[in-house]
N, C-alpha and C positions, 0 to 999 in steps of 0.2 A: 446606553446598552442593558438598561431594564428593559426597554420594548421588545431590543430584539431579542431575547429569551424567551421573552412575552410569547412573542409571534414565531419563532421556530418551536414549543412546545405545543402550542395552537394548532400549526398548518402541519398535517400533514406530507402534505406536497416536499416540503420544504424541510420536513428533519425525515424523509426520505431521498432527497436526495442528498443529501448533503449526509446521509450516512450507507446511502449508497460507494458515494466516492471514499468513503473513510477507506469501505471494505476496498475497494479496487489501487488505493495506496497506496492499501496496508497488503497485498497481494502480490505486488509489483516490488516493494522493499523486499520483499520476501523471495522471488525470485534474483532480484539481481544481487542479496547478498546468497544464495546459492549458489547462482552460476559462479561468482567472486571466491566460494569458500571448493569450489568442486573447482577452477582452472590453480589455483594455489595450490592443488592437493592432489592434484593431474602429477605424474614422473611422464616427466622426456623420454621417448623414448632414442637409442642410441642406434646414429646411423651409420654404414659401411664403409 
C-alpha cells in the first residue's frame, strides 16, 4: 500500500486523473442532492 501512495504522489498523470475523477463525482453528487431537494420542496398544482 505504501508503494501505491508513493507512486500516486510522484506520478502527475495518476494524481490528476484521480483528482479530476473526484471533482466529477462530487459534482454529480451535488446535483443529485440538489435535484432531490427541489423535487421534495416542489408544490403540487391543484387540478381542475
